C-alpha positions as CSV (number, residue, x, y, z in Angstrom):
1,X,121.5,16.4,78.9
2,X,120.3,12.8,79.6
3,X,116.7,12.0,80.2
4,X,114.2,9.0,80.4
5,X,111.5,9.3,77.5
6,X,108.2,7.7,77.3
7,X,108.1,6.9,73.5
8,X,104.8,5.3,73.3
9,X,102.4,3.8,76.0
10,X,103.2,0.2,76.7
11,X,106.9,0.6,76.0
12,X,109.7,0.9,78.7
13,X,111.1,4.3,79.2
14,X,114.3,5.0,77.0
15,X,117.2,6.7,78.6
16,X,119.5,8.8,76.3
17,X,120.8,12.1,75.3
18,X,118.3,14.7,74.3
19,X,118.6,18.5,73.7
20,X,118.7,20.8,76.9
21,X,115.7,22.7,77.6
22,X,115.7,26.3,76.4
23,X,114.2,28.7,79.0
24,X,112.5,32.0,78.2
25,X,111.2,34.9,80.3
26,X,109.2,33.7,83.3
27,X,111.0,30.4,83.3
28,X,114.1,28.7,85.2
29,X,116.4,25.8,84.3
30,X,116.7,23.5,87.3
31,X,119.3,20.6,87.8
32,X,117.3,17.7,89.0
33,X,118.5,15.9,92.2
34,X,115.6,13.7,93.1
35,X,112.0,13.1,92.2
36,X,109.6,10.6,93.5
37,X,108.3,7.9,91.3
38,X,104.5,7.4,92.1
39,X,103.5,3.8,92.8
40,X,101.1,4.0,89.8
41,X,103.6,5.2,87.3
42,X,103.5,1.9,85.6
43,X,99.7,2.2,85.1
44,X,100.2,5.7,83.6
45,X,103.0,4.5,81.2
46,X,101.0,1.5,80.2
47,X,98.1,3.3,79.3
48,X,95.9,1.9,81.7
49,X,95.1,5.2,83.5
50,X,94.4,6.8,80.3
51,X,96.3,10.1,81.3
52,X,96.4,12.7,78.6
53,X,100.2,12.6,78.2
54,X,101.5,12.8,74.6
55,X,104.6,10.7,73.7
56,X,107.3,11.1,73.2
57,X,107.6,12.8,76.6
58,X,110.1,13.0,79.6
59,X,107.8,12.1,82.4
60,X,108.0,12.9,86.1
61,X,106.1,14.9,88.9
62,X,108.2,17.7,90.2
63,X,111.4,17.2,92.2
64,X,114.2,18.7,94.3
65,X,117.0,20.4,92.4
66,X,119.4,23.3,92.1
67,X,118.7,26.3,90.0
68,X,121.0,26.3,86.9
69,X,119.6,29.3,85.2
70,X,117.2,32.1,86.1
71,X,115.1,34.3,83.9
72,X,115.3,38.3,83.9
73,X,112.2,38.5,85.9
74,X,113.4,36.6,89.0
75,X,114.1,38.8,91.9
76,X,114.8,36.3,94.7
77,X,116.1,33.1,93.4
78,X,119.7,32.7,92.1
79,X,121.9,30.2,90.5
80,X,122.8,27.5,92.9
81,X,119.8,27.8,95.4
82,X,118.3,24.4,96.4
83,X,114.6,24.3,95.3
84,X,111.5,22.5,95.1
85,X,109.9,22.3,91.7
86,X,106.1,22.2,91.8
87,X,104.5,20.2,88.9
88,X,101.1,22.0,89.1
89,X,101.4,24.7,86.5
90,X,98.6,27.2,85.9
91,X,98.0,29.3,82.9
92,X,98.7,33.0,83.4
93,X,95.8,34.4,81.3
94,X,92.8,33.8,83.7
95,X,93.3,34.1,87.4
96,X,89.8,33.1,88.4
97,X,89.8,29.7,86.4
98,X,93.2,29.0,85.0
99,X,93.9,26.1,82.8
100,X,96.2,23.5,84.7
101,X,98.6,20.9,83.6
102,X,100.7,18.7,85.9
103,X,104.0,19.1,84.0
104,X,105.3,15.9,82.7
105,X,102.2,14.0,83.9
106,X,98.7,15.0,83.2
107,X,96.5,17.9,82.4
108,X,92.7,19.1,82.5
109,X,90.8,19.9,79.5
110,X,91.8,21.4,76.1
111,X,93.4,24.4,77.7
112,X,95.4,22.3,80.1
113,X,96.5,20.1,77.1
114,X,97.8,23.1,75.1
115,X,99.6,24.2,78.3
116,X,101.1,20.8,78.4
117,X,102.3,20.7,74.9
118,X,104.4,23.8,75.8
119,X,105.7,22.7,79.2
120,X,105.8,19.1,77.9
121,X,108.6,17.4,80.0
122,X,108.9,16.5,83.5
123,X,111.5,15.7,86.1
124,X,112.9,12.2,84.9
125,X,115.9,14.2,83.4
126,X,119.1,15.8,84.4
127,X,117.6,19.3,83.6
128,X,114.0,20.7,83.6
129,X,112.5,23.9,82.6
130,X,110.1,25.3,85.1
131,X,107.8,28.3,85.3
132,X,109.5,30.8,87.9
133,X,106.4,30.9,90.1
134,X,106.7,27.0,90.6
135,X,110.2,27.2,92.1
136,X,110.4,27.4,95.8
137,X,113.5,27.7,97.9
138,X,114.3,25.1,100.4
139,X,116.2,25.4,103.8
140,X,119.9,24.6,103.4
141,X,119.5,21.5,105.7
142,X,117.5,19.8,103.0
143,X,120.6,19.5,100.7
144,X,121.9,16.4,102.4
145,X,118.3,14.9,102.3
146,X,117.2,15.7,98.7
147,X,115.7,12.2,98.2
148,X,113.7,12.4,101.5
149,X,112.5,16.0,100.7
150,X,111.2,14.8,97.2
151,X,108.2,13.4,99.2
152,X,107.0,17.0,99.0
153,X,105.3,15.9,95.8
154,X,103.3,13.4,97.8
155,X,102.5,15.1,101.0
156,X,101.4,18.5,99.3
157,X,98.4,16.8,97.5
158,X,96.5,15.6,100.8
159,X,97.6,18.9,102.4
160,X,95.6,20.7,99.5
161,X,92.6,18.5,100.4
162,X,92.8,19.2,104.0
163,X,93.2,23.0,103.3
164,X,90.2,22.8,100.9
165,X,88.2,21.1,103.9
166,X,89.3,23.9,106.3
167,X,90.7,21.7,108.8
168,X,90.9,23.3,112.3
169,X,92.8,22.3,115.2
170,X,91.3,19.7,117.4
171,X,88.9,18.3,114.7
172,X,88.1,14.8,113.9
173,X,89.1,13.7,110.4
174,X,88.3,10.4,108.5
175,X,90.8,9.7,105.9
176,X,89.0,7.3,103.1
177,X,91.8,5.3,101.7
178,X,94.1,5.6,104.7
179,X,96.1,2.5,103.8
180,X,97.3,3.9,100.5
181,X,100.4,5.9,99.6
182,X,98.6,9.1,99.4
183,X,96.0,8.3,102.1
184,X,98.7,7.3,104.8
185,X,100.4,10.7,104.0
186,X,97.0,12.3,104.5
187,X,97.1,10.9,108.1
188,X,100.5,12.2,108.9
189,X,99.7,15.7,107.4
190,X,96.4,16.0,109.4
191,X,98.0,15.3,112.6
192,X,100.9,17.7,111.7
193,X,98.1,20.4,111.1
194,X,96.7,19.8,114.5
195,X,93.8,17.4,114.0
196,X,92.7,15.9,117.3
197,X,91.7,12.5,116.0
198,X,92.1,10.7,112.7
199,X,89.9,7.6,111.7
200,X,91.7,5.5,109.3
201,X,89.5,2.8,107.5
202,X,91.0,0.1,105.4
203,X,91.2,-3.5,104.6
204,X,94.9,-4.1,105.1
205,X,95.2,-5.0,108.9
206,X,99.1,-4.9,108.8
207,X,99.0,-1.2,107.5
208,X,96.2,-0.2,109.9
209,X,98.3,-1.5,112.7
210,X,101.3,0.4,111.4
211,X,99.4,3.7,111.4
212,X,98.2,3.1,114.9
213,X,101.7,2.1,116.1
214,X,103.3,5.2,114.3
215,X,100.8,7.7,115.5
216,X,99.4,6.4,118.7
217,X,96.0,7.1,120.3
218,X,95.2,10.1,118.0
219,X,94.7,7.5,115.3
220,X,91.8,4.9,115.3
221,X,92.0,2.1,112.6
222,X,88.8,0.5,111.2
223,X,89.0,-2.7,109.4
224,X,86.4,-2.6,106.5
225,X,84.2,-5.6,105.7
226,X,82.9,-4.5,102.4
227,X,79.2,-4.2,103.6
228,X,78.2,-0.5,103.2
229,X,76.0,-0.2,106.3
230,X,78.2,-2.1,108.6
231,X,81.4,-0.2,107.7
232,X,79.7,3.2,108.0
233,X,78.4,2.2,111.6
234,X,81.9,0.8,112.4
235,X,83.6,4.2,111.2
236,X,81.1,6.4,113.0
237,X,81.7,4.3,116.2
238,X,85.4,4.7,115.9
239,X,85.3,8.4,115.8
240,X,83.9,8.3,119.5
241,X,82.1,11.8,118.5
242,X,81.3,13.9,115.5
243,X,83.4,13.6,112.3
244,X,84.1,17.0,111.2
245,X,85.9,16.2,107.8
246,X,86.0,13.4,105.4
247,X,88.9,13.4,102.9
248,X,88.6,10.7,100.1
249,X,91.8,9.5,98.4
250,X,90.6,6.2,97.2
251,X,92.4,4.8,94.0
252,X,90.2,4.4,90.7
253,X,89.7,0.8,91.4
254,X,87.9,1.3,94.6
255,X,84.1,0.8,94.5
256,X,81.9,3.9,94.9
257,X,80.1,2.3,97.8
258,X,83.3,2.4,100.0
259,X,83.6,6.1,99.3
260,X,79.9,6.8,100.0
261,X,80.1,4.8,103.4
262,X,83.0,7.0,104.4
263,X,81.4,10.3,103.1
264,X,78.2,9.6,105.1
265,X,79.8,9.4,108.4
266,X,80.4,13.2,108.4
267,X,78.5,15.2,111.0
268,X,75.6,17.8,110.4
269,X,77.3,20.8,108.8
270,X,80.4,18.7,108.1
271,X,82.7,18.7,105.0
272,X,83.4,16.1,102.5
273,X,86.6,16.5,100.2
274,X,86.7,14.2,97.1
275,X,90.4,13.9,95.8
276,X,90.5,10.2,94.7
277,X,89.9,8.4,91.6
278,X,86.7,6.7,92.1
279,X,84.8,6.1,88.8
280,X,87.7,7.3,86.6
281,X,87.9,3.6,85.2
282,X,84.2,3.2,84.9
283,X,81.8,1.7,87.4
284,X,79.0,2.9,89.6
285,X,78.6,6.6,90.5
286,X,79.1,7.8,94.0
287,X,75.3,8.6,94.3
288,X,75.2,10.6,97.6
289,X,71.5,11.0,98.8
290,X,70.1,14.4,98.1
291,X,68.0,14.5,101.1
292,X,71.0,13.6,103.4
293,X,73.2,16.4,101.7
294,X,70.5,19.0,102.1
295,X,68.9,18.2,105.6
296,X,72.3,17.8,107.1
297,X,73.8,21.0,105.3
298,X,76.8,18.9,104.4
299,X,79.3,20.6,102.1
300,X,80.8,18.4,99.3
301,X,83.8,19.7,97.4
302,X,86.0,18.3,94.8
303,X,89.7,19.3,94.9
304,X,92.3,18.6,92.2
305,X,95.8,19.1,93.6
306,X,96.4,22.2,95.8
307,X,97.0,25.9,95.6
308,X,100.3,27.6,95.1
309,X,100.4,28.7,98.8
310,X,100.5,25.1,99.9
311,X,104.0,24.6,98.7
312,X,105.7,27.0,101.2
313,X,103.4,26.0,103.9
314,X,104.2,22.4,103.4
315,X,108.0,23.3,103.4
316,X,107.5,24.9,106.8
317,X,105.9,21.9,108.1
318,X,108.7,19.7,107.0
319,X,111.6,22.1,107.9
320,X,110.3,22.5,111.4
321,X,109.8,18.8,111.9
322,X,106.0,19.2,112.5
323,X,105.9,16.6,109.6
324,X,108.5,14.1,110.4
325,X,110.1,12.4,107.5
326,X,112.5,10.3,109.5
327,X,110.4,7.0,109.5
328,X,109.9,7.2,105.6
329,X,111.6,4.3,103.7
330,X,113.7,5.8,101.0
331,X,114.9,3.5,97.8
332,X,117.0,5.3,95.4
333,X,117.6,4.7,91.8
334,X,119.9,6.2,89.1
335,X,118.6,7.4,85.7
336,X,119.7,4.3,84.0
337,X,117.7,2.3,86.5
338,X,114.5,4.2,85.7
339,X,112.4,1.2,84.5
340,X,113.6,-0.7,87.6
341,X,112.4,2.3,89.7
342,X,109.0,2.2,88.0
343,X,108.6,-1.6,88.8
344,X,109.8,-1.2,92.4
345,X,107.5,1.6,93.0
346,X,104.5,-0.5,91.7
347,X,105.5,-3.2,94.2
348,X,106.4,-1.0,97.1
349,X,103.5,1.5,97.3
350,X,102.6,1.3,100.9
351,X,102.6,3.9,103.7
352,X,105.6,6.0,103.8
353,X,107.5,3.9,101.2
354,X,109.2,6.3,98.7
355,X,110.9,5.3,95.5
356,X,113.2,8.1,94.4
357,X,114.8,8.7,91.0
358,X,118.2,10.6,91.2
359,X,118.9,11.6,87.5
360,X,122.4,13.1,88.5
361,X,123.6,10.1,90.4
């Protein structure tokens, strides 16, 4: 098969022939039709993000494809089925605290690294080996829109955060980092889940206006000034009532003060979910005040990715149109154009802008 390989950090991806993956029990072989290229992929491949990838590696974060081979333990899926391949792989020998790897992308701890060495390669290839439990059947109508449906890999991440925050219909949510690729997705997903009001802080006025235009009066944008107290006051006022849940999706370069200002808008007994990258490249700690957390009975939770059950639920949201994919801008690239796709994604990482690699095109 043909694949794009990262041979060393800082080097362009190399496209060429590599051996077809060999599958065992508990695994499937999937023909990759479409996979989203994250806007920060260039930072990963350049080594700036210090992800624990071990070159040479075929990268890629999940994708849409067709089942090419099933294992002997598969009872529902069959060859030819259109499927979503989830990159969040969990070890099978500890149900309570499984080691986790993002296949072809990242991992957590030494156990995750060991798992990554076995399930090493991702979706920037014509074929991908995937654990059976990470393959989910898609509705037949998705076949004509494989590139659009590959946004599953984007939307499921903030969905996992909103699930962790126990979002209920009618609640008010503040999305910290709302003008980014994942943050704007969180706005759409929160509304699809029934949020009554979403506060969207950010510095990019054009993007804030875009969010307000797309979603109407249920979204209230707040243009940040960079002053922590001023911004916290403005965000609180924009909610026009208690903020039930804060979801932070700020990128690694964001100052901790921005995340803290957003978190401290939450009401008494409110919930704060941390999913972003603040502090991963150094800088000040988040430093939320102990007395404020304790006296206000605030729940603060970190959430990396999402539970397995998020996948079929997100597929339902998309299939029913509750999460409308129509306005998303899709730019497609073939496998031979993979380095162009990575560069394009870096320059077009705004709201609802998807760069999609189509290995079989």
